[in-house]
Kinemage of the C-alpha trace (Angstrom):
@kinemage 1
@onewidth
@group {chain A} dominant
@subgroup {mainchain}
@vectorlist {calphas} color= white
{ca met a 1} P -0.122 0.010 0.185
{ca lys a 2} L 2.869 2.610 0.684
{ca lys a 3} L 4.855 1.800 -2.574
{ca asn a 4} L 1.364 2.799 -4.279
{ca ile a 5} L 1.377 5.957 -2.014
{ca asp a 6} L 4.635 6.878 -3.374
{ca leu a 7} L 4.075 6.454 -6.645
{ca gly a 8} L 0.824 8.810 -6.340
{ca val a 9} L 2.928 11.578 -4.961
{ca leu a 10} L 5.616 11.093 -7.680
{ca ile a 11} L 3.193 11.442 -10.665
{ca ser a 12} L 1.558 14.581 -8.590
{ca arg a 13} L 5.191 16.348 -8.115
{ca ile a 14} L 5.845 16.053 -11.912
{ca ala a 15} L 2.324 16.723 -12.921
{ca ile a 16} L 2.368 20.050 -10.938
{ca gly a 17} L 6.315 20.675 -10.602
{ca phe a 18} L 6.713 20.138 -14.835
{ca pro a 19} L 3.963 22.968 -15.970
{ca met a 20} L 5.286 25.258 -13.026
{ca ser a 21} L 9.100 25.171 -14.088
{ca val a 22} L 7.623 25.967 -17.615
{ca tyr a 23} L 5.990 28.879 -16.574
{ca gly a 24} L 9.079 30.181 -14.273
{ca ile a 25} L 11.492 29.739 -17.172
{ca asn a 26} L 9.530 31.674 -19.951
{ca lys a 27} L 8.901 34.476 -16.830
{ca leu a 28} L 12.852 34.789 -16.323
{ca ile a 29} L 13.782 34.459 -20.018
{ca his a 30} L 10.914 37.026 -21.373
{ca gly a 31} L 9.981 38.828 -18.001
{ca ile a 32} L 6.656 40.446 -16.928
{ca gly a 33} L 6.238 43.098 -19.943
{ca phe a 34} L 2.957 40.793 -20.663
{ca ile a 35} L 1.580 41.268 -17.269
{ca glu a 36} L 2.126 45.204 -17.193
{ca asp a 37} L 0.514 45.880 -20.749
{ca met a 38} L -2.184 43.991 -19.696
{ca met a 39} L -2.662 45.524 -16.358
{ca thr a 40} L -2.157 49.456 -17.843
{ca met a 41} L -4.921 48.247 -20.863
{ca his a 42} L -7.506 47.804 -17.806
{ca gly a 43} L -6.151 51.530 -16.189
{ca leu a 44} L -3.970 50.130 -13.376
{ca pro a 45} L -0.402 51.433 -12.601
{ca ser a 46} L 2.553 49.291 -15.010
{ca phe a 47} L 4.156 49.171 -11.225
{ca leu a 48} L 1.816 46.615 -9.400
{ca pro a 49} L 3.868 43.208 -11.090
{ca met a 50} L 7.251 44.683 -9.644
{ca glu a 51} L 5.796 45.856 -6.264
{ca tyr a 52} L 4.463 41.968 -5.867
{ca leu a 53} L 7.605 40.244 -7.133
{ca gln a 54} L 9.810 42.644 -4.500
{ca val a 55} L 7.506 41.478 -1.686
{ca lys a 56} L 7.618 37.854 -2.445
{ca ser a 57} L 11.484 37.653 -2.362
{ca leu a 58} L 11.956 39.621 0.976
{ca pro a 59} L 13.150 36.868 3.551
{ca arg a 60} L 10.750 35.428 6.071
């Protein structure tokens, strides 16, 4: 039974981790310009995504 749970956890981690890593690599290469453009299109200030990234990177 433990073997099946371990296999399920492995599959879940791969299924979640792979798309997240592809998304993260895309953000590293292309930046967050798309999000800034989308926010200014809706009338929001374009500096908000950068503020979010700075808050997320603060040590806890």
